[in-house]
GUSEMI-586602 format. One record per residue (C-alpha): x, y, z; residue in three letters. Coordinates in pm, whole numbers, padded with zeros to 5 digits, always signed. Each point is the difference from the previous one (the first is absolute). Layout:
! GUSEMI-586602
XYZALA...
END
This chain:
! GUSEMI-586602
+09751+11625+08828MET+00313+00174+00127LEU+00105-00318+00180ILE-00071-00206-00310LEU+00214+00242-00202PHE+00287-00046+00247CYS-00036-00378-00026LEU+00017+00044-00377GLY+00327+00191+00033LEU+00145-00287+00202VAL-00129-00252-00253ASN+00162+00199-00283SER+00336-00129+00122PHE-00129-00356-00054LEU-00181+00046-00331PHE+00025+00286-00250PHE-00360-00061-00110GLY-00148+00081+00341ASP-00367+00102-00017ILE-00067+00088+00364LEU+00114+00361-00047LYS-00237+00033-00295ASP-00290-00152+00193TYR+00063+00243+00285ALA-00006+00306-00226MET-00305-00122-00190ILE-00170-00083+00329GLY+00046+00361+00112LEU-00149+00128-00326ILE-00304-00229+00031ILE-00044+00092+00366TYR+00013+00373-00079ALA-00251-00033-00285LEU-00211-00275+00155LYS-00331+00188+00004ASN+00037+00115-00360LEU+00100-00337-00145ILE-00284-00171+00187ILE-00257+00252-00117ARG+00122+00012-00361PHE+00110-00361-00044ARG-00073-00036-00371SER+00144+00341-00088ILE+00319-00073+00198ALA+00050-00333-00178LEU-00066+00143-00346ILE+00226+00305+00048VAL+00283-00206+00146LEU-00038-00267-00269PHE+00017+00257-00283LEU+00288+00180+00168LEU+00192-00326+00022THR-00058-00077-00368ILE+00110+00352-00095GLY+00320-00022+00202CYS+00090-00336-00151LEU-00058+00131-00353LEU+00186+00330+00030PHE+00281-00067+00250ILE+00288-00192-00152GLU+00133-00301+00187ASN+00341+00124+00113ASP+00071-00261+00267MET+00294-00135-00200LYS+00178+00331+00057ASN+00010-00070+00373VAL+00243-00286-00053GLY-00002-00336+00170SER+00032-00113+00358ILE+00269-00241-00117THR+00227+00300-00063ASP-00051+00127+00356LEU+00068-00341+00155VAL+00347+00001-00156LYS+00101+00302+00211THR-00237-00008+00300ASP-00137-00263+00236SER-00324-00163-00109VAL-00188+00183+00277PHE+00125+00344-00102LEU-00044-00083-00369ALA-00366-00086+00059ASN-00061+00329+00182PHE+00186+00213-00255LYS-00178-00156-00296TYR-00346+00056+00154SER+00092+00369+00044ILE+00142+00030-00352TYR-00319-00140-00151LEU-00207+00281+00150ASN+00248+00279-00068LEU+00121-00095-00347SER-00302-00158-00171SER-00301+00216-00078LYS-00183-00309-00126TYR+00051-00186+00328TYR-00079+00303+00216LEU-00325+00085-00180VAL-00132-00305-00187CYS+00091-00266+00254TYR-00143+00190+00295HIS-00321+00109-00172ILE-00064-00362-00102GLN+00057-00107+00360MET-00237+00274+00119LEU-00275-00134-00225LEU+00058-00361+00113LEU+00005+00096+00369VAL-00313+00212-00046LEU-00170-00301-00160THR+00094-00207+00303GLY-00126+00272+00232PHE-00336+00003-00176TYR-00014-00380+00021ALA+00038+00018+00376GLY-00236+00295+00048TYR-00283-00073-00246PHE+00047-00373-00056GLY+00180-00178-00280ILE-00297+00004-00240ASN-00034+00380+00010LYS+00367+00073-00050THR+00030+00047-00376TYR-00162+00205-00273LEU-00208-00270-00164TRP-00128-00308+00178CYS-00267-00266+00013PHE-00211-00085+00301LYS+00153-00347+00032ARG+00370-00016+00103PRO+00060-00298-00229LEU-00093+00206-00308TYR+00239+00274+00108ASN+00277-00254+00050PHE-00039-00151-00347TRP-00043+00334-00179SER+00324+00145+00137TYR+00183-00330-00037LEU-00092-00022-00368MET+00089+00366-00058ALA+00336-00060+00165ASP+00053-00311-00213GLY-00062+00195-00320MET+00248+00270+00104ILE+00268-00259+00084LEU-00060-00175-00332SER+00040+00328-00187PHE+00321+00078+00188LEU+00140-00345-00070PHE-00086-00001-00371LEU+00098+00358-00083PHE+00262+00084+00263HIS+00264+00075-00263SER-00225+00258-00169HIS-00114+00177+00316ILE+00181+00302+00138SER-00165+00263+00220THR-00344-00158-00024PHE+00148-00316+00150GLY+00037+00179+00334SER-00371+00079-00007VAL-00090-00361-00076LEU+00227-00125+00276TYR-00164+00242+00244PHE-00345-00126-00103LEU+00122-00356+00053HIS+00111+00085+00357ILE-00328+00181+00071LEU-00226-00274-00139PHE+00211-00270+00165PHE-00033+00176+00337SER-00379+00018-00038ILE-00066-00358-00108TRP+00249-00124+00257TYR-00173+00190+00283MET-00342-00111-00123THR+00098-00365-00030GLY+00182+00001+00330PHE-00298+00154+00180SER-00222-00280-00133MET+00242-00267+00122LEU+00076+00148+00339VAL-00327+00045+00183ARG-00069+00023+00372ASP+00002-00336+00172GLY+00184-00192-00272THR+00325-00187+00070LEU+00184+00206-00260LEU-00113+00319+00172ASN+00131-00120+00337LYS+00338-00093-00147ILE+00055+00307-00212LEU-00130+00247+00258SER+00282-00104+00234LYS+00253+00054-00277ILE-00166+00324-00109GLY+00052+00151+00343ARG+00373-00056-00047ARG+00034+00141-00351THR+00253+00265+00102LEU+00219-00255+00177THR-00013-00235-00300ILE+00100+00287-00228TYR+00303+00084+00215PHE+00104-00367+00030ILE-00022-00041-00378GLN+00227+00300-00059ASN+00239-00102+00277LEU+00043-00345-00158ILE+00049+00155-00341LEU+00258+00248+00124CYS+00183-00272+00197SER+00034-00210-00314ILE+00153+00297-00180TRP+00230+00078+00291PHE+00124-00356+00049LEU+00038-00076-00370SER+00361-00034-00114SER-00095+00121-00348LYS-00085+00349-00109GLN-00369+00070+00002ILE+00006+00056-00376SER+00133-00352-00053GLN-00183-00177+00278GLY-00360+00018+00113LEU-00257+00104-00261ILE-00293+00180+00155ILE-00330-00070-00172ASN-00364-00060+00080SER+00042-00380+00011ILE+00273+00028+00263TYR-00207+00236+00216PHE-00303-00229-00029LEU+00206-00301+00108GLY+00146+00193+00292LEU-00343+00117+00116GLN-00147-00351-00026ILE+00293-00138+00200GLY-00051+00256+00277ILE-00374-00069+00012LEU+00063-00375+00026LEU+00234+00058+00295ILE-00269+00213+00163PHE-00262-00270-00048LEU+00218-00294+00110ILE+00156+00167+00303ASN-00294+00100+00219LYS+00217+00150+00274SER+00165+00225-00258PHE-00343+00104-00122LEU-00101+00101+00353LYS+00317+00198+00079LYS+00084+00155-00334SER-00188+00329+00011SER+00287+00198+00150TRP+00001+00272-00265ILE-00377+00041+00014GLU+00013+00015+00381ASN+00278+00259-00013LEU-00201+00206-00249TRP-00309-00006+00226ARG+00199+00094+00312LYS+00172+00290-00175LEU-00326+00119-00156ALA-00175-00016+00339ALA+00260+00237+00141GLY-00099+00283-00236PHE
END
């Protein structure tokens, strides 16, 4: 986890929204409390879920007070601006420091339970058949998104709660659906397992490309590239296509993962 945290610090120069540092800290928490969270799975999920809702309801979203990365790019290099902004978010925004990280803790814990107990015993309510779980969470997520779309102008603090529920339900139905598609022995499993073992490398390449575009752009970042979910999705799909088309690249592209294993083996 310490090595992952250090990799996150390096990545913070490439992308201000780095999540590796957060995963490392959350990983240490889960490791330290592993026996308790395994023994009291339902209680841990309920307490953390209610705590997340409470934080979202009673902690004001003050992220606008942090400013914008576009302001930092005007005076610093894009690399330093990325790093500074990631630090400012944690030091200057109570909402980001508390609400963002406690939501991530719940999502990571859900993923941990999925790996330890199996995907169908991960959440608080479930059916015996995975397909029923998939459709129940998908429909619940659809209703939340519809409510957000129709009444977004009339939603204030409660909107943060609904958005959190959307992310949680989306994560569950996505994991459930994906587990049904990718089963041992299938072609999709063979393809995606190779890519999955290179997730860290793909993440770094994505951020390196993004930062390079900012650095080489002749325009100011505020006037040039617009960062949104569609752009990230397109970038990720492009990287995955390169991985799939270029087999030699797929075989030799685990350098970050290999470095991580070698460093971890030394401790």
